[in-house]
C-alpha positions in Angstrom: 10.3 73.3 31.0 6.4 72.0 31.8 6.3 69.4 29.5 2.7 69.4 29.0 3.2 67.9 26.1 5.6 65.0 26.7 3.3 61.9 26.7 2.2 63.1 23.8 3.0 61.1 19.8 2.7 64.0 17.2 0.9 62.2 14.1 1.0 63.8 10.9 -1.2 63.4 8.5 -1.2 63.9 4.8 1.6 66.3 4.9 2.3 65.5 1.2 3.7 67.2 -2.0 0.1 66.7 -4.5 -1.7 69.2 -2.0 0.7 71.4 -4.1 -0.3 70.8 -6.9 -2.6 74.1 -8.4 -6.3 71.6 -9.0 -6.7 71.8 -5.2 -7.3 75.5 -5.4 -5.8 78.3 -3.6 -5.3 76.5 0.1 -6.0 78.9 3.8 -3.2 79.7 6.2 -0.4 80.1 4.2 1.6 79.9 8.1 0.6 75.9 8.3 4.1 74.3 7.1 5.8 76.9 9.0 4.2 75.8 12.5 4.2 72.1 11.4 7.8 72.4 10.6 8.5 73.9 13.9 6.8 71.3 16.1 8.1 68.4 14.3 11.4 69.7 14.0 10.7 70.5 18.7 9.5 67.4 18.6 12.4 65.6 17.4 14.6 67.4 19.2 13.2 66.3 22.2 12.9 63.0 21.1 9.7 62.2 21.2 7.3 59.8 20.1 6.0 60.7 15.8 3.8 59.5 13.4 3.8 60.1 9.8 0.3 58.8 7.5 0.2 59.6 4.1 -2.9 59.0 1.5 -2.3 56.3 -0.9 -5.0 57.7 -3.3 -7.5 55.1 -5.7 -8.9 58.2 -7.5 -6.6 58.1 -10.9 -6.0 60.7 -11.3 -5.4 62.2 -7.8 -1.8 63.8 -6.9 -1.7 61.8 -4.5 -1.4 58.4 -6.4 0.5 55.8 -4.9 2.7 55.9 -8.6 2.0 59.9 -8.9 4.9 62.6 -7.7 3.1 64.0 -5.1 2.7 60.2 -2.9 6.0 62.1 -1.8 5.6 63.8 1.6 7.0 67.2 1.6 10.6 66.8 2.4 11.1 68.9 6.0 8.1 65.7 6.4 9.8 63.2 4.9 9.8 60.0 7.8 12.9 59.9 10.3 14.8 56.4 11.9 12.7 55.5 14.6 9.7 57.7 13.3 6.7 55.3 12.6 5.1 55.6 9.1 1.2 54.6 7.6 -0.3 54.8 4.2 -3.9 54.9 4.2 -6.1 55.0 1.1 -9.4 56.8 2.8 -9.5 59.9 5.1 -8.9 58.2 8.5 -6.0 57.2 9.5 -7.5 54.6 11.7 -9.1 52.7 8.2 -7.1 49.8 7.1 -4.3 50.1 8.3 -2.8 49.3 11.8 -2.1 52.3 13.6 -5.0 51.7 16.6 -3.2 48.8 17.4 0.5 49.9 17.5 -0.7 53.4 19.2 -2.2 50.5 21.7 1.0 48.4 21.9 2.8 51.6 22.7 0.9 52.7 25.8 -0.2 56.0 23.4 -3.2 58.0 24.7 -2.2 61.3 23.8 -1.9 62.5 20.2 -1.3 65.8 18.6 -2.1 66.0 15.6 -1.4 68.7 12.7 -1.7 68.2 8.8 -3.8 68.7 5.5 -6.8 68.7 5.0 -8.8 70.4 8.1 -12.0 69.3 6.9 -11.2 65.9 5.2 -8.3 64.2 6.7 -7.9 66.1 9.4 -11.0 66.2 10.4 -12.1 62.3 9.6 -8.9 61.5 11.5 -10.0 63.3 15.2 -13.3 62.7 15.8 -12.2 58.9 15.3 -9.3 59.0 17.9 -11.5 60.9 19.8 -14.4 58.1 19.8 -11.5 55.0 20.4 -10.7 56.8 23.2 -7.3 59.4 22.8 -7.2 62.2 23.9 -6.7 65.0 20.9 -4.8 68.1 20.5 -5.3 69.4 17.7 -3.0 72.2 16.9 -4.8 74.6 14.4 -2.4 76.5 13.0 -0.7 73.8 11.6 -3.4 72.2 9.2 -5.1 74.3 6.3 -8.0 73.5 4.0 -8.6 73.9 0.2 -12.0 75.9 -1.4 -15.4 73.5 -2.0 -18.6 73.5 -4.2 -21.7 73.5 -2.3 -24.1 71.2 -3.4 -26.0 74.3 -4.3 -23.0 75.3 -7.3 -21.7 78.1 -4.7 -17.9 77.4 -3.3 -17.1 78.0 -0.1 -13.8 79.4 0.6 -10.5 77.3 2.7 -10.8 79.5 6.0 -14.6 78.9 6.5 -14.1 75.3 5.5 -10.8 75.4 7.9 -13.0 77.5 10.9 -15.2 75.4 10.0 -14.3 71.9 10.9 -12.1 73.4 13.6 -15.3 74.9 15.1 -17.0 71.1 15.0 -14.2 69.4 16.5 -12.8 71.7 19.1 -14.8 70.8 22.2 -15.7 67.4 21.2 -13.5 64.9 19.5 -10.2 67.3 20.4 -9.3 70.0 21.9 -7.6 73.0 19.8 -4.7 74.7 20.7 -1.8 76.9 18.7 1.6 75.8 17.3 3.0 78.4 19.8 1.0 76.5 23.2 2.5 72.8 21.5 6.5 74.7 20.3 6.9 76.0 23.9 5.8 72.9 25.8 
């Protein structure tokens, strides 16, 4: 076993039931959950550090609101003993939380990131992590996006948004990898 990712902490972002709400539209990457579960299971089996972050929306009708059922984690993503949890109310995991200080206190310099959604909270958090000096591996096939209206009245499909976000992040803020490369380590 190579232990390529042994020093990395796994950061799961917004793996919440609220993203199953039909209001978001059809999510790309139907294998998101399979890949995310596989990586989480792998990390747990190797007893590596895991951090969960979930979104507590301040928007009145959001399915991710603290009092809504969608605030809950997907059943497979519920934190277990010794797995840290942070709750955010903006796109970045580093704004309004103690995540950055927690990572520094633990001596963490390397992150593996997965979750929802690629062009929002994943992108914002990965950009900040890169700017803060963390070595970030973003698992592209363990993330997903939803369609989004353009400013000109059209609609960008979820796959285009997902791929564009990954391309914008790779090589500048992180290295985009796939789930297979993570779980074979």
